[in-house]
C-alpha positions in Angstrom: 8.4 118.0 99.9 9.2 121.1 102.4 10.1 121.1 105.6 7.2 123.4 106.4 4.7 121.2 105.3 6.1 118.3 107.8 3.3 118.8 110.0 0.4 119.2 107.8 1.5 115.7 106.2 3.3 113.7 109.3 1.9 112.3 112.7 3.9 114.7 115.6 6.2 111.9 116.4 7.4 112.0 112.6 7.8 115.9 112.7 9.8 115.4 116.0 12.4 113.0 114.3 12.8 114.7 110.9 13.5 118.2 113.3 15.9 116.1 115.3 17.9 115.3 112.4 17.6 118.1 110.8 18.5 120.1 114.1 20.9 118.0 116.9 22.0 115.7 114.0 22.9 118.5 111.9 21.8 116.7 108.6 21.5 118.9 105.5 17.7 120.0 104.5 18.5 117.6 101.0 19.1 114.4 103.5 15.8 115.6 105.6 13.5 115.8 102.8 14.8 112.2 101.5 14.1 110.6 104.9 10.6 112.3 104.9 9.9 110.9 101.2 10.8 107.3 102.7 8.9 107.9 105.4 6.4 108.8 103.6 6.3 106.3 101.2 6.6 103.6 104.1 3.6 104.6 106.2 1.7 104.5 102.9 2.8 101.1 102.7 1.9 100.3 106.2 -1.5 101.5 105.8 -2.3 99.4 102.9 -1.0 95.7 104.3 -3.0 96.8 107.5 -5.9 97.4 105.8 -6.1 100.6 106.6 -6.4 102.7 103.2 -9.3 102.0 100.8 -7.7 100.0 97.9 -9.5 102.6 95.5 -7.3 105.5 97.0 -4.3 105.9 94.8 -0.9 105.2 96.4 0.3 108.9 96.4 -3.5 110.5 97.6 -3.2 108.3 101.2 -2.9 110.3 104.0 -0.8 109.1 107.1 -1.1 111.5 109.4 -4.0 109.8 111.4 -1.5 106.6 112.0 -0.9 106.1 115.5 2.1 105.0 117.6 0.4 101.3 118.1 0.6 100.7 113.9 4.1 101.8 114.5 5.5 99.8 117.3 3.8 96.5 115.9 5.7 96.7 112.7 7.7 93.2 112.4 11.1 92.9 110.6 9.3 90.9 108.1 7.0 94.3 107.4 10.2 95.7 106.5 11.2 93.2 103.8 8.1 93.5 102.4 8.4 97.1 102.1 11.9 96.6 100.6 10.3 94.2 98.2 7.7 96.4 97.4 10.2 99.2 96.7 12.3 97.1 93.9 9.4 95.3 92.4 6.6 98.2 92.3 8.6 101.2 92.4 12.1 100.3 90.5 13.9 101.3 93.2 17.4 100.3 93.0 19.7 98.4 95.7 21.5 102.4 96.8 18.4 103.7 97.1 16.7 100.8 99.1 19.8 101.0 101.3 19.0 104.4 102.1 15.5 103.8 102.7 16.8 100.8 105.4 18.8 103.5 106.9 15.8 105.6 107.1 14.0 103.1 108.9 16.5 102.6 111.4 17.2 105.9 112.4 13.3 106.3 112.6 13.3 103.2 115.1 16.0 104.0 116.6 14.6 107.2 117.5 11.6 106.4 118.8 13.0 103.9 121.4 16.2 105.2 122.5 15.9 109.1 121.9 12.1 109.4 123.3 11.6 106.1 124.5 8.0 106.0 122.9 8.0 102.5 122.2 9.5 99.6 124.3 11.3 97.1 121.8 13.2 98.1 118.7 11.5 95.6 115.5 13.7 96.9 113.0 17.0 97.0 114.6 18.3 93.6 112.9 17.1 95.4 109.3 19.7 94.4 107.0 20.4 97.1 104.0 20.7 95.7 100.6 24.2 94.5 99.0 25.6 97.6 96.9 27.9 96.6 94.1 31.1 99.1 94.4 31.6 100.4 91.0 34.7 102.7 90.2 33.3 106.6 89.8 33.0 107.6 86.0 35.1 110.9 85.5 37.0 112.5 82.3 40.9 112.2 81.0 42.5 115.3 81.5 42.5 115.6 77.8 38.7 115.2 77.8 38.3 117.9 80.6 40.0 120.5 78.5 38.0 119.7 75.3 35.1 120.4 77.4 36.3 123.7 78.7 36.9 124.7 75.1 33.6 123.8 74.0 31.9 126.2 76.5 30.3 129.2 74.3 26.8 130.9 74.0 25.4 134.3 75.8 26.8 133.0 78.9 29.9 131.8 78.2 31.6 133.3 81.1 29.8 132.2 84.0 29.2 128.4 82.3 33.1 128.3 81.8 33.8 129.5 85.4 31.1 127.0 86.9 32.9 124.3 85.1 36.4 125.5 86.1 35.4 125.2 89.7 34.1 121.7 89.3 37.5 120.3 87.7 39.3 122.1 89.8 37.5 122.2 93.6 35.4 118.8 93.4 32.5 120.9 94.3 29.2 119.2 95.0 26.3 120.7 92.9 24.6 121.9 95.8 27.4 123.9 97.3 28.4 125.6 93.7 24.8 126.5 93.4 24.8 127.6 97.2 28.1 130.0 96.9 28.0 133.3 97.6 30.1 136.4 96.7 31.1 136.8 100.0 32.3 133.1 99.8 35.4 134.1 97.8 38.3 135.7 100.1 40.6 138.1 99.3 43.5 135.7 99.9 42.2 133.4 97.1 40.4 131.1 99.2 36.5 130.0 98.6 34.6 129.3 101.6 32.4 126.1 101.0 29.7 125.2 102.9 28.8 121.3 102.7 27.1 118.6 104.0 25.7 119.4 107.3 26.1 122.9 107.0 29.9 122.3 107.5 32.0 124.6 105.9 35.5 124.1 104.5 38.1 126.5 103.2 39.3 125.3 99.3 42.7 127.1 98.1 41.7 128.7 94.6 44.1 127.9 91.8 45.1 130.5 89.2 42.3 128.8 86.8 40.0 129.4 89.3 40.7 133.4 90.4 41.3 133.5 86.2 37.4 132.6 85.8 35.7 134.1 88.5 37.9 137.1 87.3 36.4 136.8 83.6 32.6 136.1 84.7 32.4 138.8 87.6 32.2 141.7 85.2 29.6 140.0 83.2 27.4 139.0 86.1 23.9 140.9 86.3 23.7 143.7 89.2 20.4 145.3 88.3 17.3 143.6 89.2 19.0 140.5 90.7 16.8 138.8 93.4 19.3 137.1 95.2 22.2 139.9 95.3 24.6 137.6 97.6 24.6 134.6 94.8 27.5 134.3 93.0 26.1 132.6 90.0 22.9 133.9 88.3 20.4 132.5 85.9 18.9 134.2 83.1 15.8 135.3 85.1 18.4 137.1 87.7 18.2 134.4 90.5 20.3 132.3 92.3 21.1 129.8 89.9 19.3 126.1 90.5 20.6 122.9 90.4 18.8 121.6 87.2 19.6 125.0 85.3 23.6 123.6 86.3 22.9 120.3 85.2 21.6 121.3 81.7 24.1 123.9 81.3 26.5 120.7 81.5 24.8 118.7 79.2 25.1 120.8 76.7 28.6 121.7 76.6 29.1 117.4 77.3 27.0 117.6 74.0 29.4 120.4 72.1 32.9 118.7 73.0 31.2 115.5 71.9 31.0 113.9 75.3 27.3 113.6 75.8 26.9 109.7 75.0 28.7 109.1 78.3 25.7 109.9 80.6 28.0 111.8 82.9 26.7 114.1 85.5 27.9 117.2 87.3 29.0 114.7 90.3 31.0 113.1 87.6 32.6 116.3 87.3 33.8 115.9 91.0 34.8 112.5 90.2 37.2 114.0 88.1 38.5 116.8 89.6 39.5 114.4 92.3 40.9 111.9 90.1 43.0 114.3 88.1 44.4 115.6 91.2 45.7 112.4 92.2 46.7 111.3 89.0 48.3 113.7 88.3 49.5 116.4 90.9 50.7 113.7 93.1 48.1 114.9 95.9 47.9 113.1 98.5 44.9 111.1 99.4 44.5 112.9 102.9 44.5 116.0 101.1 41.8 115.4 98.5 39.9 113.9 101.3 40.0 117.5 102.6 38.9 119.5 99.6 36.0 117.1 99.2 34.9 117.3 102.4 34.5 113.7 102.6 33.7 112.4 106.8 35.6 109.4 106.2 38.8 108.6 104.3 37.1 104.9 102.9 35.2 107.2 100.7 38.1 109.0 99.4 40.6 106.1 98.9 38.2 105.0 95.5 40.2 107.7 93.9 43.1 105.0 94.6 41.4 102.2 93.1 40.9 104.0 90.0 44.9 104.4 89.7 45.1 100.4 90.7 42.3 99.6 88.3 44.3 101.4 85.4 47.9 100.1 86.3 46.0 96.2 86.2 45.0 97.0 82.7 48.0 98.4 81.6 49.8 95.3 83.0 47.0 93.0 81.1 47.8 95.3 77.8 51.4 94.6 77.4 51.8 92.0 74.2 53.7 89.8 76.3 50.8 89.4 78.8 49.8 86.0 77.7 53.0 84.1 77.1 53.7 80.8 79.2 56.5 79.9 80.5 58.2 77.1 79.3 58.1 73.6 81.2 60.3 70.5 81.0 58.5 67.5 80.6 61.4 65.4 81.5 61.3 67.0 85.1 58.9 66.4 87.8 57.3 69.6 89.3 57.8 69.8 93.0 54.9 70.6 95.3 54.6 71.3 99.2 53.7 68.0 100.0 56.5 66.1 97.8 59.2 68.6 98.6 61.6 68.5 102.0 61.4 71.7 103.8 64.6 73.6 102.9 67.4 73.7 105.7 
């Protein structure tokens, strides 16, 4: 869904909400589009349960541009939970996706009541989000990372090698890598990255990154390139897109014998952070800045990876199951039977 299509899809108050989060809250285009898709699904659901849409109309064809504020104000907390059940059972949304939808609805109703005061009471103020299972991120080991780099080949191997090198060394997001421009590479060997919310951060390029960039640039197309600013160019001579990068990563993982790991480009970002923490003794605060995390709690997941590895290493010790000997002739003291030591 494109931002320019919002006025044709939504009522004006929804368009204003999306513009507010884009301009005032400075959310990324991806986040705003996710909010838009969440609200489109919710408003279609509302029309169904309120009998405002024909049962014969396919769900994806239900229009929402004519939903009045009275319908929005009349939503109950139970309606929202019914929507979450629908998202889980009928749309197959996992808990993370449903949690995002809960956030969208809470932000939307807060905007209508607090920012715009278009409705008097916020019926979804107490809307809870599904509990998300905390799992440790998947990542490549150091040896697997080296194998991946050594598996790059093909007509565009210099470009593809540079892409994977930046992922593994800089911890870039997929959107950040695709948006890189030639001018983002500074003469002082730093890289200017535009992250979430259009926030810029500076990443210092190590020797491997500088070498990979210098090896790629002579092979970067010049003639007929549609976006002359873009660092990475596709075979169609346009700025490389996220889907193309994911295909590059998938194909290289298969060549490296790692295709069964179901690793995405985001897992390479996890790999960069984990390797820095494990092998580089990099402080978690420094990793936070490199990755562009807003909260330290997000970055601390990488300390948990090491903690889990230490736990497994301890359990793997062949002596880990040996029990201490007990003397059957001596009674075991308990806190209730033992006088406090003087």
